[in-house]
C-alpha positions as a Markdown table, in Angstrom:
| # | Residue | x | y | z |
|---|---|---|---|---|
| 1 | Gln | 102.4 | 100.9 | 72.8 |
| 2 | Val | 101.6 | 102.6 | 76.1 |
| 3 | His | 104.2 | 102.7 | 78.9 |
| 4 | Leu | 103.2 | 103.7 | 82.5 |
| 5 | Val | 105.2 | 105.3 | 85.3 |
| 6 | Glu | 103.7 | 105.7 | 88.8 |
| 7 | Ser | 104.7 | 108.3 | 91.4 |
| 8 | Gly | 103.5 | 109.9 | 94.6 |
| 9 | Gly | 103.9 | 107.1 | 97.1 |
| 10 | Gly | 105.5 | 107.7 | 100.5 |
| 11 | Leu | 105.1 | 107.4 | 104.2 |
| 12 | Val | 102.1 | 108.9 | 105.9 |
| 13 | Gln | 100.4 | 108.7 | 109.2 |
| 14 | Ala | 97.0 | 107.1 | 109.6 |
| 15 | Gly | 94.3 | 109.5 | 108.6 |
| 16 | Gly | 96.6 | 111.3 | 106.1 |
| 17 | Ser | 96.4 | 111.7 | 102.4 |
| 18 | Leu | 98.5 | 111.0 | 99.3 |
| 19 | Arg | 97.9 | 111.5 | 95.6 |
| 20 | Leu | 99.3 | 108.9 | 93.3 |
| 21 | Ser | 100.0 | 109.7 | 89.6 |
| 22 | Cys | 100.2 | 107.3 | 86.6 |
| 23 | Leu | 101.9 | 109.0 | 83.7 |
| 24 | Ala | 101.5 | 107.3 | 80.4 |
| 25 | Ser | 103.5 | 107.6 | 77.2 |
| 26 | Gly | 101.9 | 106.9 | 73.8 |
| 27 | Arg | 99.5 | 108.8 | 71.6 |
| 28 | Thr | 96.6 | 106.3 | 72.1 |
| 29 | Phe | 96.4 | 106.7 | 75.9 |
| 30 | Gly | 92.9 | 108.3 | 75.6 |
| 31 | Thr | 91.5 | 105.0 | 74.3 |
| 32 | Tyr | 92.8 | 103.0 | 77.3 |
| 33 | Ala | 91.1 | 102.2 | 80.6 |
| 34 | Val | 93.4 | 102.5 | 83.6 |
| 35 | Ala | 93.2 | 100.6 | 86.9 |
| 36 | Trp | 95.1 | 100.8 | 90.2 |
| 37 | Phe | 96.0 | 97.6 | 92.0 |
| 38 | Arg | 98.0 | 97.0 | 95.2 |
| 39 | Gln | 100.0 | 94.2 | 96.5 |
| 40 | Val | 101.6 | 93.3 | 99.8 |
| 41 | Pro | 104.3 | 90.5 | 100.2 |
| 42 | Gly | 102.8 | 87.1 | 100.1 |
| 43 | Lys | 99.4 | 88.1 | 98.8 |
| 44 | Glu | 97.9 | 88.4 | 95.4 |
| 45 | Arg | 97.6 | 91.7 | 93.6 |
| 46 | Glu | 94.2 | 93.2 | 94.4 |
| 47 | Phe | 92.0 | 95.6 | 92.5 |
| 48 | Val | 91.7 | 99.1 | 94.1 |
| 49 | Ala | 90.0 | 101.4 | 91.5 |
| 50 | Ala | 89.6 | 101.9 | 87.8 |
| 51 | Ile | 88.4 | 104.4 | 85.2 |
| 52 | Asp | 87.3 | 103.7 | 81.6 |
| 53 | Phe | 88.7 | 105.5 | 78.6 |
| 54 | Ser | 85.8 | 107.9 | 78.3 |
| 55 | Asn | 85.9 | 109.1 | 81.9 |
| 56 | Asn | 82.3 | 108.1 | 82.3 |
| 57 | Arg | 82.6 | 105.0 | 84.4 |
| 58 | Thr | 84.7 | 104.3 | 87.5 |
| 59 | Gly | 84.8 | 101.4 | 90.0 |
| 60 | Tyr | 86.2 | 100.9 | 93.5 |
| 61 | Glu | 87.0 | 98.1 | 95.8 |
| 62 | Asp | 84.6 | 98.2 | 98.7 |
| 63 | Ser | 87.2 | 99.0 | 101.4 |
| 64 | Val | 88.3 | 102.1 | 99.6 |
| 65 | Lys | 84.9 | 103.5 | 98.6 |
| 66 | Gly | 84.4 | 107.0 | 100.0 |
| 67 | Arg | 88.1 | 107.4 | 100.7 |
| 68 | Phe | 89.9 | 107.0 | 97.3 |
| 69 | Thr | 89.1 | 108.8 | 94.1 |
| 70 | Ile | 90.3 | 108.0 | 90.7 |
| 71 | Ser | 90.4 | 110.6 | 87.9 |
| 72 | Arg | 92.2 | 111.2 | 84.6 |
| 73 | Val | 93.3 | 114.1 | 82.5 |
| 74 | Asn | 93.9 | 112.7 | 79.0 |
| 75 | Ala | 95.5 | 116.0 | 77.9 |
| 76 | Lys | 98.2 | 115.3 | 80.4 |
| 77 | Asn | 98.3 | 111.5 | 79.8 |
| 78 | Thr | 97.8 | 111.1 | 83.5 |
| 79 | Val | 95.5 | 109.1 | 85.8 |
| 80 | Tyr | 95.4 | 110.1 | 89.5 |
| 81 | Leu | 94.4 | 108.2 | 92.6 |
| 82 | Gln | 93.6 | 110.4 | 95.5 |
| 83 | Leu | 94.0 | 108.5 | 98.8 |
| 84 | Asn | 92.3 | 110.1 | 101.8 |
| 85 | Ser | 91.7 | 108.8 | 105.4 |
| 86 | Leu | 94.5 | 106.3 | 104.9 |
| 87 | Lys | 94.7 | 103.3 | 107.2 |
| 88 | Pro | 97.6 | 101.0 | 108.0 |
| 89 | Glu | 95.9 | 98.3 | 106.0 |
| 90 | Asp | 96.3 | 100.4 | 102.9 |
| 91 | Thr | 100.0 | 99.8 | 103.1 |
| 92 | Ala | 101.1 | 98.2 | 99.8 |
| 93 | Val | 102.9 | 98.7 | 96.6 |
| 94 | Tyr | 100.4 | 100.4 | 94.2 |
| 95 | Tyr | 100.5 | 99.7 | 90.5 |
| 96 | Cys | 98.7 | 101.2 | 87.6 |
| 97 | Ala | 97.7 | 99.1 | 84.6 |
| 98 | Ala | 96.1 | 99.8 | 81.3 |
| 99 | Arg | 94.0 | 97.9 | 78.8 |
| 100 | Pro | 91.9 | 99.1 | 75.8 |
| 101 | Phe | 88.6 | 100.9 | 76.4 |
| 102 | Asp | 86.8 | 99.3 | 79.4 |
| 103 | Tyr | 88.3 | 98.3 | 82.7 |
| 104 | Arg | 88.2 | 94.9 | 84.3 |
| 105 | Leu | 88.6 | 93.9 | 87.9 |
| 106 | Ser | 91.1 | 91.1 | 87.5 |
| 107 | Pro | 94.8 | 91.8 | 86.9 |
| 108 | Val | 95.0 | 89.0 | 84.4 |
| 109 | Asn | 93.1 | 91.3 | 81.9 |
| 110 | Tyr | 95.9 | 93.9 | 81.8 |
| 111 | Asp | 99.2 | 93.5 | 80.0 |
| 112 | Ile | 100.6 | 97.0 | 80.5 |
| 113 | Trp | 101.9 | 97.8 | 84.0 |
| 114 | Gly | 104.0 | 100.4 | 85.7 |
| 115 | Gln | 106.8 | 99.6 | 88.1 |
| 116 | Gly | 104.8 | 100.4 | 91.2 |
| 117 | Thr | 105.1 | 103.0 | 94.0 |
| 118 | Gln | 105.2 | 102.2 | 97.7 |
| 119 | Val | 102.6 | 103.5 | 100.1 |
| 120 | Thr | 103.2 | 103.1 | 103.8 |
| 121 | Val | 100.7 | 104.1 | 106.4 |
| 122 | Ser | 101.9 | 104.2 | 110.0 |
| 123 | Ser | 99.5 | 103.8 | 113.0 |
């Protein structure tokens, strides 16, 4: 079984950057796709970015394209989400999630989740 722990969130001014990390335990991490979702109170969890197990395919939500970059280093059991040009509307709790092989856009397709890390962007 794979377990996930996020880190790297914090408070940043608009236009700033953060790098989120998703550290996984488990020897089969390299066979899992990983996605980042975010959620604000009162709203559904939304897809942000994902990367498949082979590192060959990535996907992004339209509002973050060109600003966020997802990457993974399987030797470190870690997936990163680089957040640049942050906007106040990016404020949310960010979660990483994993599923075997290929990513999906809906959170219902993931049954392995981290505890989340708060990102707050001030204007």
